[in-house]
C-alpha positions as CSV (number, residue, x, y, z in Angstrom):
1,X,-161.7,63.9,-129.5
2,X,-159.3,64.0,-126.5
3,X,-161.8,65.2,-124.0
4,X,-160.6,66.3,-120.6
5,X,-162.2,68.7,-118.3
6,X,-160.9,71.9,-116.7
7,X,-159.6,71.7,-113.1
8,X,-162.7,73.8,-112.0
9,X,-165.1,72.1,-113.7
10,X,-166.6,74.8,-115.7
11,X,-165.1,73.6,-119.6
12,X,-164.6,71.0,-121.5
13,X,-161.6,71.2,-123.5
14,X,-161.7,69.2,-126.9
15,X,-159.5,68.6,-130.3
16,X,-161.6,69.8,-133.5
17,X,-160.9,69.0,-137.1
18,X,-163.0,69.4,-140.0
19,X,-163.9,65.8,-141.4
20,X,-163.7,64.8,-145.0
21,X,-165.4,61.0,-145.1
22,X,-162.5,59.9,-147.7
23,X,-161.8,63.6,-149.4
24,X,-158.2,65.9,-148.6
25,X,-156.5,65.3,-145.2
26,X,-156.9,68.0,-142.8
27,X,-154.6,70.3,-142.6
28,X,-155.4,72.3,-139.4
29,X,-157.2,70.9,-135.8
30,X,-158.8,73.6,-133.6
31,X,-158.2,73.5,-129.4
32,X,-162.4,74.6,-128.3
33,X,-164.3,75.0,-125.5
34,X,-167.6,74.2,-124.7
35,X,-169.2,74.8,-121.6
36,X,-170.8,72.3,-118.8
37,X,-173.1,74.3,-117.8
38,X,-174.5,74.3,-122.0
39,X,-173.9,76.9,-124.5
40,X,-172.3,77.1,-127.9
41,X,-168.2,75.7,-128.6
42,X,-165.8,78.6,-128.8
43,X,-162.1,78.2,-130.1
44,X,-159.1,79.1,-127.8
45,X,-156.4,77.9,-130.6
46,X,-155.6,76.4,-133.4
47,X,-152.7,74.6,-134.8
48,X,-151.3,72.7,-138.2
49,X,-152.2,69.3,-138.3
50,X,-150.9,66.5,-138.1
51,X,-148.1,67.8,-136.1
52,X,-147.5,66.9,-132.0
53,X,-149.2,69.3,-130.8
54,X,-150.9,67.6,-127.0
55,X,-153.0,68.7,-124.3
56,X,-154.0,67.6,-120.8
57,X,-155.8,68.6,-117.0
58,X,-155.5,67.8,-114.1
59,X,-158.1,66.4,-111.7
60,X,-157.8,69.3,-109.4
61,X,-158.0,73.5,-108.5
62,X,-154.6,73.9,-107.7
63,X,-152.9,73.5,-110.9
64,X,-153.5,74.5,-115.1
65,X,-154.0,72.6,-117.9
66,X,-150.3,71.7,-119.8
67,X,-150.1,72.2,-123.3
68,X,-147.0,70.3,-125.5
69,X,-145.5,71.1,-128.8
70,X,-143.1,69.2,-130.1
71,X,-140.6,70.8,-133.2
72,X,-137.0,69.3,-134.1
73,X,-136.9,67.1,-131.3
74,X,-137.5,69.2,-128.2
75,X,-140.8,69.4,-126.4
76,X,-142.2,72.9,-125.4
77,X,-144.4,72.5,-122.7
78,X,-146.8,75.6,-121.6
79,X,-149.5,76.7,-118.6
80,X,-153.4,76.5,-121.0
81,X,-156.2,78.9,-119.9
82,X,-159.4,77.4,-121.2
83,X,-160.2,81.3,-121.9
84,X,-156.9,83.1,-122.7
85,X,-155.2,79.6,-124.1
86,X,-151.4,79.2,-124.5
87,X,-150.2,80.7,-121.4
88,X,-146.0,80.9,-120.1
89,X,-143.7,78.0,-120.6
90,X,-143.4,75.6,-118.2
91,X,-140.4,72.9,-119.6
92,X,-138.6,71.9,-122.5
93,X,-137.1,68.6,-122.9
94,X,-135.8,67.5,-125.9
95,X,-136.3,63.8,-126.7
96,X,-134.3,63.4,-130.0
97,X,-135.9,63.9,-133.7
98,X,-139.1,62.4,-134.7
99,X,-139.5,61.3,-130.9
100,X,-142.7,62.2,-129.5
101,X,-143.6,61.9,-126.3
102,X,-146.2,60.2,-124.5
103,X,-146.7,62.2,-120.9
104,X,-149.3,62.7,-118.4
105,X,-149.8,65.6,-115.9
106,X,-150.1,65.2,-112.1
107,X,-153.3,65.7,-110.1
108,X,-152.4,69.0,-108.6
109,X,-151.2,70.3,-111.7
110,X,-147.0,70.7,-111.2
111,X,-145.5,68.2,-112.4
112,X,-145.3,65.8,-115.2
113,X,-144.3,62.1,-116.0
114,X,-142.4,61.5,-120.0
115,X,-142.3,58.4,-122.0
116,X,-140.1,57.9,-125.2
117,X,-142.5,56.2,-127.8
118,X,-138.3,55.6,-129.7
119,X,-135.2,56.0,-127.4
120,X,-135.0,55.3,-124.7
121,X,-138.4,53.6,-124.3
122,X,-137.8,51.9,-121.3
123,X,-137.2,55.4,-119.7
124,X,-139.5,57.9,-117.4
125,X,-139.2,61.1,-116.9
126,X,-140.7,63.2,-113.9
127,X,-139.8,66.9,-114.4
128,X,-140.9,69.4,-111.5
129,X,-142.6,72.6,-113.3
130,X,-141.6,74.2,-109.3
131,X,-138.0,73.6,-109.3
132,X,-137.1,72.8,-112.7
133,X,-135.5,69.3,-111.2
134,X,-135.9,65.7,-113.5
135,X,-135.9,62.1,-111.9
136,X,-135.7,59.3,-114.3
137,X,-136.1,55.9,-113.6
138,X,-135.8,52.6,-115.8
139,X,-138.3,50.2,-116.8
140,X,-138.2,46.5,-117.8
141,X,-136.9,45.7,-120.9
142,X,-139.6,45.4,-123.7
143,X,-141.9,47.4,-122.1
144,X,-144.0,49.6,-124.6
145,X,-146.0,52.5,-122.8
146,X,-149.5,52.7,-124.3
147,X,-151.1,55.3,-121.9
148,X,-149.1,56.5,-119.1
149,X,-151.4,58.4,-115.9
150,X,-150.8,59.0,-112.4
151,X,-152.6,58.0,-108.8
152,X,-155.5,60.1,-107.7
153,X,-152.7,60.5,-104.7
154,X,-150.2,61.9,-107.2
155,X,-147.7,58.8,-105.4
156,X,-147.2,56.6,-108.4
157,X,-147.5,56.6,-112.1
158,X,-150.2,54.3,-113.6
159,X,-148.7,52.6,-116.8
160,X,-151.0,50.0,-119.6
161,X,-147.8,48.0,-121.4
162,X,-147.5,45.9,-123.9
163,X,-145.0,43.5,-123.4
164,X,-146.1,39.9,-123.6
165,X,-149.2,40.2,-122.0
166,X,-151.0,43.4,-122.0
167,X,-150.6,45.0,-118.8
168,X,-152.2,48.1,-116.6
169,X,-149.0,48.8,-113.6
170,X,-149.0,50.9,-110.8
171,X,-145.3,52.1,-111.1
172,X,-143.5,53.7,-108.0
173,X,-141.6,56.5,-107.7
174,X,-138.5,54.3,-106.9
175,X,-139.1,51.8,-109.5
176,X,-141.1,49.1,-108.0
177,X,-143.7,47.9,-110.0
178,X,-147.1,46.6,-109.5
179,X,-149.3,44.3,-112.1
180,X,-152.7,45.6,-111.2
181,X,-154.6,43.5,-114.3
182,X,-152.8,41.3,-117.0
183,X,-154.6,39.8,-120.5
184,X,-152.8,38.3,-123.3
185,X,-151.7,40.9,-125.7
186,X,-154.0,40.3,-128.8
187,X,-156.1,41.8,-126.5
188,X,-154.6,45.7,-126.1
189,X,-155.9,47.9,-122.5
190,X,-156.3,51.0,-122.6
191,X,-155.2,53.9,-120.4
192,X,-156.6,53.5,-117.4
193,X,-158.4,56.3,-115.5
194,X,-159.1,56.4,-110.9
195,X,-161.3,57.7,-109.7
196,X,-161.3,60.3,-107.0
197,X,-161.0,58.0,-103.8
198,X,-158.1,55.8,-106.0
199,X,-159.7,52.9,-104.6
200,X,-161.2,52.1,-108.3
201,X,-159.5,52.2,-112.0
202,X,-161.7,52.7,-115.1
203,X,-160.1,50.9,-118.5
204,X,-160.8,49.8,-122.1
205,X,-159.8,46.4,-123.6
206,X,-159.6,45.7,-126.4
207,X,-160.2,42.2,-128.2
208,X,-158.8,40.9,-131.5
209,X,-160.2,38.0,-133.4
210,X,-158.7,35.9,-135.9
211,X,-160.6,33.0,-138.1
212,X,-159.9,30.9,-140.7
213,X,-163.6,29.4,-142.9
214,X,-163.7,26.6,-145.4
215,X,-166.2,27.5,-148.0
216,X,-167.5,24.1,-150.3
217,X,-170.1,24.1,-153.4
218,X,-169.8,27.9,-153.6
């Protein structure tokens, strides 16, 4: 699960664990690499499951993949090389106890967008790895961020949001918000993925239906 393409286009990175089919819950999960040109998968690293560990790769060759690890309210971000594994620390963010953030790396790999699922849920942080600066801005009250990403040009964020509706929004860095697509609450939208030219979005949509039936003469 969680597959990403490496910035150089050589590797597919993904998580893997032993599925027991209703048996014991796995205690470890492996980060794997698979060559795009074909071959056998290989392990990059192994971590405890379900510890909050995540990774994401930028779409441009200029940056490296990023690995996050959360522990006791702190989330640490590291460089991630498909061959050498975990590298140097890029940043650490104090999110508070039990607070695992939703985050996304910018297209060039030099910035992070981070939002909390707990407190404060309406605040977005932009962290710049190059100079260690942080820029925060607020989102509307009642917004719950289901997924976070970047516009293809790196000049705005894309978020899937659950509020009174399920929406895909473009969020400018001055806090301006443009609703790109909306559905009812019972049709939650998945994280949107922009095309390289920034003109199209791919996203998923779930539909939940409930029906009541009257059964007679059974």
